[in-house]
C-alpha positions, 0 to 999 in steps of 0.5 A, spaced: 136 679 780 131 684 784 125 678 785 131 673 787 133 679 792 126 680 795 125 672 796 131 671 800 131 677 804 124 677 806 122 669 807 129 665 807 135 670 811 130 671 817 130 664 819 137 661 816 141 668 814 146 666 820 146 659 819 153 656 816 151 652 809 154 646 811 150 645 817 144 647 813 139 641 814 133 639 809 128 640 816 130 647 817 128 649 809 122 645 810 120 649 816 121 655 812 116 653 807 111 650 813 112 656 816 110 661 810 103 656 808 100 658 815 103 665 816 108 668 812 104 675 809 108 680 810 101 685 810 099 683 817 094 680 814 091 673 817 093 667 813 099 664 809 102 665 802 100 663 796 102 656 794 106 660 787 109 665 792 111 659 796 114 655 790 118 661 788 121 662 794 123 654 793 126 655 786 130 661 788 133 657 794 134 651 790 138 655 784 142 658 789 144 652 793 145 649 787 151 654 784 154 653 792 154 645 790 158 647 783 163 652 787 164 645 792 162 650 798 157 644 799 157 637 798 149 636 796 143 641 795 138 639 801 132 643 798 132 638 793 129 633 799 124 638 801 117 638 799 114 646 798 107 647 796 104 645 790 101 650 785 094 649 783 094 647 776 091 652 772 088 649 765 090 655 759 084 655 755 085 658 748 081 664 745 077 661 739 078 664 732 071 667 733 073 670 740 079 674 737 075 676 731 070 680 737 076 682 740 078 685 733 072 688 732 072 692 739 080 694 738 077 698 732 072 701 737 077 703 742 078 710 744 085 710 746 090 712 741 094 706 741 090 700 744 086 698 737 092 697 734 096 694 739 091 689 740 091 688 732 098 686 732 098 682 738 093 677 734 097 678 727 104 676 731 103 673 737 108 677 739 109 679 747 107 685 751 113 688 752 116 687 745 110 690 742 111 696 747 118 696 745 117 696 738 119 702 734 117 704 726 124 702 724 123 695 725 117 696 721 117 695 713 110 696 711 112 696 704 115 689 705 109 687 710 115 685 715 116 686 723 122 685 727 122 685 734 129 687 736 128 690 744 122 689 749 120 695 755 121 691 761 120 694 769 126 693 773 129 696 780 135 701 779 137 698 785 140 692 782 143 695 776 151 695 775 154 702 774 153 708 777 145 710 779 141 714 774 142 721 777 135 723 776 133 718 780 132 721 787 132 718 794 124 719 794 123 716 787 119 710 785 124 705 786 121 701 779 124 704 773 121 703 766 127 701 761 128 697 754 133 691 754 134 685 747 129 680 746 129 673 749 133 670 745 136 671 737 130 666 735 126 672 738 128 678 733 126 674 726 123 677 721 115 676 721 111 677 715 105 681 717 097 679 714 094 685 710 089 687 716 095 688 720 099 693 716 093 697 714 092 698 721 099 700 722 099 705 716 093 708 719 096 708 727 102 712 723 097 717 720 093 718 726 099 718 730 103 723 726 096 728 727 097 727 734 104 729 735 102 736 731 096 738 734 099 737 741 107 738 740 109 731 742 116 730 741 118 724 736 122 721 741 122 718 748 128 717 752 129 711 756 135 707 759 138 701 755 139 695 760 142 689 758 145 683 762 153 685 764 153 691 762 152 699 765 145 702 763 145 707 757 141 712 755 137 711 748 132 715 744 126 711 741 121 713 736 116 708 739 110 705 735 106 705 741 105 711 745 100 714 751 096 721 750 102 724 753 107 722 749 110 717 754 112 710 752 106 704 754 108 701 761 107 694 759 103 693 766 099 698 763 098 694 757 095 688 760 090 692 764 088 696 759 086 689 754 083 686 760 078 692 760 077 691 753 076 683 753 071 684 759 067 690 755 065 684 750 064 679 755 071 675 754 076 674 760 082 674 757 089 677 758 094 679 752 098 672 753 092 669 750 093 671 743 100 668 743 096 662 745 090 663 740 095 664 734 098 657 735 093 654 736 089 657 730 095 654 726 095 647 729 088 647 727 089 648 720 094 643 720 101 648 720 107 643 723 110 645 729 116 647 727 112 653 723 108 654 729 114 655 733 118 659 728 111 664 728 112 664 736 120 665 735 122 659 739 129 656 738 127 649 739 123 647 733 116 646 736 117 642 742 115 648 747 109 651 742 107 643 742 108 643 751 104 649 752 102 654 747 098 649 742 090 648 745 085 643 742 079 649 739 072 647 739 071 646 732 077 640 733 073 635 736 068 635 730 073 635 725 076 629 728 069 625 728 068 627 721 075 624 719 074 617 724 067 617 720 070 617 714 075 612 715 071 607 719 064 609 718 058 604 714 060 608 708 067 607 708 065 600 710 060 598 704 065 601 699 067 595 694 074 596 695 073 595 703 068 589 702 073 586 697 078 587 701 074 583 706 072 577 703 080 576 701 081 577 708 076 572 710 078 567 704 085 567 707 083 565 714 079 559 712 084 556 707 090 557 713 092 551 716 090 550 724 096 549 729 095 543 733 097 543 740 
C-alpha cells in the first residue's frame, strides 16, 4: 500500500490527477511513461527512470483502473492500450552445490553472532529472508528435527497502518518501521524436517546466544508490532532465534547485505534468495518431483511455480543427460543382442510388406 501510494503520488497524480476517469485516454497515460523514461528522476539527476520502475507505475495504475472497471466507474481499462518500457530480462543463475558448500564453510567462520547459523538454515530450508529473521525458538523442535515458519519480519510505513499511530513514533522519527506479520499463505506455514547439519548448527547457536545474553544482560524477548491486513497493529514480545550483538531483531535488509558481503568474501556474487533457487535446483537434479520441491518451498500450487521460476539446470545436469543418451542410442547400445535382433526383425517385416500401388 505504501509503495502504491508513492508511485501514484510521485508519477501519476501530477499529470492526470485532476482528470475525470471517464475522460482519460490511453495517450495521456502513455505520455506519463514516455516522460518518465527520459526525465522522471526525482533526485534531480539527469536521465529517466529504470524500466523496472516505470513498469511498476504501469502495474499500479493498471490495477487501480481495473478496480474502477469492476465498480462500473469506467467502461474499460485504458491502461491496457498503453506500452510501458520493457524491463530487461535477467537470467537467474542457481548456485551449484559446490558453491553452496563454499558459502557454508565461510558461514562457520563468520564473526557475527547470527549470520553463520542464519546462512545454514537458509540453505537447509530455502526459507525467505523475512521468515528467517522472524523465526522464534518456539517454532523449532530440535528433538524432532522440525521447524515451522509462522511469521516474517518486514519493513512497513506506519502512515498506512489502520488504527491509531504508535505513540512512540514521533513526528521527527523515521518513517519506516520494523514489524512482524503472518507468512504469505497457509502453505507457507507447513512444518519442515531439518537435516542433521542444520540441527547441530542451531543447537550451537542456542548455547552461544544464551551465553551472550548472560554476559551482556540482554533481555530474552524484544517488542515489535504485529501487522496484519485489515487489523490494527498490536504489540507482541518475540523470542527470536536471530538477534544482533545489541540484542535487537535482525532487519531483513541488513541480513541481505550481510549475506552478500559474506558471499563476496569467497568470490561469489549472491543474495539470500539464490539459496532458495539452489535448493530447488539441487532437489530437481536428484530427481525429486516438482510436487515435493513445492512442498519444501512451501508453495500451494503443487509445483508449477517451482518449475517455472526456481528450478535451474545445474552444471552437472547436461553431462549426466549426455551419458543417458549415450546409453540409449550410443554404439554400445546398438550392438547389444536384443537391439540387433530387433533391427533384423524390423528389416524382415519391411521386406515382406506388400508394396502399395499408386
